[in-house]
C-alpha positions as CSV (number, residue, x, y, z in Angstrom):
1,M,13.9,23.3,5.9
2,S,17.6,24.1,5.4
3,T,19.1,26.4,8.0
4,D,22.9,25.9,7.3
5,G,22.9,27.7,4.0
6,T,24.2,24.5,2.2
7,P,22.9,24.3,-1.4
8,P,21.1,21.2,-2.6
9,P,23.1,18.7,-4.7
10,L,23.1,19.3,-8.4
11,S,20.8,17.4,-10.6
12,A,22.0,14.5,-12.7
13,E,21.1,16.6,-15.7
14,A,24.3,18.6,-15.1
15,T,26.8,17.2,-17.6
16,G,30.3,18.0,-18.4
17,T,32.7,19.9,-16.2
18,T,30.7,23.1,-15.8
19,P,27.7,22.7,-13.4
20,P,24.5,24.7,-14.1
21,P,24.3,28.1,-12.5
22,L,23.0,28.1,-8.9
23,F,21.7,31.2,-7.1
24,P,20.3,31.7,-3.6
25,L,16.9,33.3,-3.0
26,I,15.1,34.5,0.1
27,E,11.4,33.7,0.7
28,I,9.4,36.9,1.3
29,G,7.0,36.8,4.3
30,P,8.0,34.4,7.1
31,K,10.0,35.9,9.9
32,N,12.7,33.3,9.6
33,R,13.1,34.1,5.9
34,P,14.1,30.6,4.7
35,Q,16.6,30.3,1.9
36,W,15.9,28.7,-1.4
37,W,18.1,27.7,-4.3
38,L,17.5,28.3,-8.0
39,T,19.3,26.1,-10.6
40,I,19.1,27.3,-14.2
41,F,19.1,24.5,-16.8
42,P,18.9,25.2,-20.5
43,T,15.4,23.8,-20.7
44,H,13.9,24.6,-17.3
45,L,14.4,26.0,-13.8
46,A,14.7,24.0,-10.6
47,L,13.8,25.5,-7.2
48,A,14.7,23.7,-4.0
49,D,14.1,24.8,-0.4
50,A,16.5,22.3,1.3
51,P,19.6,20.3,0.5
52,G,18.6,17.1,-1.3
53,A,14.9,18.2,-1.5
54,Q,12.9,17.3,-4.6
55,P,13.0,20.6,-6.6
56,Y,10.0,22.4,-8.1
57,V,10.5,22.3,-11.9
58,I,9.5,25.5,-13.9
59,L,9.2,25.2,-17.6
60,R,9.9,28.2,-19.9
61,E,6.2,28.4,-21.0
62,Q,5.1,28.9,-17.4
63,I,7.0,32.2,-17.1
64,M,4.7,35.2,-16.8
65,K,1.7,32.8,-16.5
66,S,1.7,30.5,-13.5
67,V,5.1,31.8,-12.5
68,I,5.7,35.6,-12.4
69,F,9.1,37.1,-12.8
70,L,9.4,40.9,-12.0
71,E,12.8,41.7,-13.3
72,G,13.2,45.2,-11.8
73,M,12.1,44.2,-8.4
74,R,14.1,40.9,-8.5
75,F,10.9,39.1,-7.6
76,L,9.8,35.5,-8.5
77,S,6.5,34.1,-7.5
78,F,4.6,30.9,-8.2
79,K,1.3,29.5,-7.0
80,E,1.4,25.8,-7.7
81,P,1.9,23.4,-6.1
82,R,2.3,25.9,-3.3
83,K,2.3,29.7,-3.1
84,V,5.8,31.1,-2.7
85,N,7.2,34.6,-3.2
86,L,11.0,34.8,-3.6
87,K,13.6,37.6,-3.8
88,L,16.5,37.1,-6.2
89,T,20.0,38.4,-5.9
90,P,21.1,40.9,-8.6
91,A,23.2,38.2,-10.2
92,G,20.3,35.7,-10.0
93,A,17.9,38.2,-11.6
94,K,20.2,38.9,-14.5
95,A,20.9,35.2,-15.1
96,L,17.1,34.5,-15.0
97,A,16.4,37.4,-17.4
98,D,19.1,36.0,-19.8
99,W,17.5,32.6,-19.6
100,V,14.0,34.0,-20.3
101,G,15.5,35.9,-23.3
102,L,15.4,39.4,-24.7
103,S,12.7,38.6,-27.3
104,F,10.3,37.2,-24.7
105,L,10.9,40.1,-22.3
106,A,10.5,42.7,-25.1
107,S,7.2,41.2,-26.1
108,F,6.0,41.0,-22.5
109,Y,6.9,44.6,-21.7
110,M,5.4,45.9,-24.9
111,N,2.2,43.9,-24.3
112,R,1.9,45.3,-20.7
113,R,2.8,48.8,-21.7
114,Y,0.5,49.1,-24.7
115,K,-2.4,47.6,-22.8
116,M,-2.0,50.6,-20.5
117,L,-1.6,53.1,-23.4
118,L,-4.8,52.2,-25.2
119,P,-7.1,53.9,-22.6
120,W,-4.8,56.9,-22.6
121,A,-5.1,57.1,-26.4
122,V,-8.9,56.8,-26.5
123,V,-9.4,59.4,-23.7
124,W,-7.0,61.8,-25.3
125,V,-8.7,61.6,-28.7
126,M,-12.2,61.9,-27.3
127,A,-11.2,64.8,-25.1
128,S,-9.6,66.7,-28.0
129,L,-12.8,66.2,-30.1
130,M,-15.2,67.4,-27.5
131,P,-14.8,71.1,-28.5
132,L,-16.2,70.2,-31.9
133,V,-19.5,69.2,-30.3
134,P,-22.0,72.2,-30.5
135,S,-22.4,73.8,-27.1
136,P,-26.0,74.6,-25.8
137,S,-24.8,78.0,-24.8
138,G,-23.6,78.8,-28.3
139,V,-20.0,79.5,-27.1
140,K,-17.5,77.8,-29.3
141,P,-14.8,76.1,-27.2
142,H,-11.2,76.2,-28.2
143,F,-10.2,73.3,-30.4
144,D,-6.7,72.0,-29.5
145,A,-5.2,70.5,-32.7
146,V,-2.0,69.5,-30.9
147,A,-4.0,67.4,-28.4
148,L,-5.7,65.6,-31.2
149,I,-2.4,64.9,-33.0
150,L,-0.9,63.5,-29.7
151,G,-4.0,61.3,-29.3
152,L,-3.8,60.0,-32.8
153,V,-0.1,59.3,-32.6
154,L,-0.6,57.3,-29.4
155,L,-3.5,55.4,-31.0
156,G,-1.4,54.6,-34.0
157,A,1.5,53.4,-31.9
158,W,-0.8,51.2,-29.9
159,A,-2.1,49.6,-33.2
160,M,1.4,49.0,-34.4
161,G,2.4,47.6,-31.0
162,K,-0.4,45.1,-31.2
163,W,0.0,43.9,-34.8
164,R,3.4,45.0,-36.1
165,P,5.5,45.5,-33.0
166,H,9.0,47.0,-33.3
167,P,11.5,48.3,-30.6
168,I,11.2,51.8,-32.1
169,L,7.7,52.0,-30.5
170,F,9.3,52.1,-27.0
171,L,11.0,55.3,-28.2
172,V,7.8,56.7,-29.8
173,D,5.8,56.4,-26.5
174,A,8.8,57.7,-24.5
175,V,8.9,60.9,-26.7
176,W,5.1,61.1,-26.4
177,F,5.2,61.0,-22.6
178,A,8.0,63.5,-22.5
179,C,5.9,65.9,-24.7
180,V,2.9,65.5,-22.5
181,A,5.0,66.2,-19.4
182,V,6.3,69.4,-20.9
183,R,2.8,70.3,-22.0
184,F,1.3,69.8,-18.6
185,S,4.2,71.7,-17.0
186,L,3.6,74.7,-19.2
187,H,-0.1,74.6,-18.5
188,V,0.5,74.7,-14.7
189,I,3.0,77.6,-15.1
190,Q,1.2,79.6,-17.7
191,L,-2.4,79.0,-16.6
192,D,-1.7,79.0,-12.9
193,R,-3.2,75.6,-12.3
194,S,-2.9,73.6,-9.2
195,K,0.7,72.4,-8.4
196,A,-0.9,68.9,-7.8
197,W,-0.6,68.5,-11.6
198,F,3.1,68.1,-11.1
199,I,2.4,64.6,-9.7
200,L,1.0,63.6,-13.1
201,V,4.0,65.3,-14.7
202,A,6.3,63.1,-12.6
203,L,4.5,60.0,-13.7
204,M,4.8,61.1,-17.3
205,V,8.6,61.6,-16.8
206,V,8.9,58.1,-15.3
207,A,7.0,56.5,-18.2
208,A,9.2,58.4,-20.6
209,I,12.4,57.2,-19.0
210,T,11.2,53.6,-18.8
211,G,10.3,53.7,-22.5
212,F,13.7,55.1,-23.4
213,K,15.5,52.4,-21.4
214,H,13.4,49.7,-23.1
215,F,14.3,51.1,-26.5
216,I,18.0,51.1,-25.7
217,R,17.9,47.6,-24.3
218,F,15.7,46.0,-27.0
219,R,16.6,48.1,-30.1
220,N,18.1,45.1,-31.9
221,T,15.5,42.6,-30.7
222,T,12.8,40.9,-32.7
223,I,9.4,41.3,-31.0
224,S,6.5,39.0,-31.5
225,P,2.9,40.5,-31.8
226,V,1.5,41.2,-28.4
227,T,-1.4,39.1,-27.1
228,A,-4.9,40.4,-26.3
């Protein structure tokens, strides 16, 4: 294991006068926090834990499958041939994100986001339709048309996200979460509900901000249909 901080020699694949980008990483877990080195080639990644060591080769198709890249946390993890969790530098995380590509990242984020949105949409629609079910006591509950509309909008957005994805959907669900945050806040204030509801409001605000950021970043990106 390298302890002097010297990067491993460059691969013979490096041609021309400009070497491939090389970034340091820190292994998460062990107390001695060994340093790794990430070399980014056009077709693959190479990870080495010591100067001159045989690198681990990561192909593009392994990203988000056997190799997990969490861009926001600057986290890289792979399980084979050994389990390793690594922390990237800001520059390394940006370079790796550029290598992965905006189209892939947009598809991945939409897939992950809309998998979480489907349960929300179903629960919202079912809850809004419950007042239409006859009550044994004969009391007619209040039907909330706005709640039904919000549920149907989210359900429609999920369907488009799955079969006809477009960056505008990040903005749609960002607005949706913002509307729900305002709605919950008004309910807490006007109906004197528990202030604990503001925890859910905070989560809605975070989801809205994340969706808006995704829209700004990927607004000109082609997104492939999300996987099941």
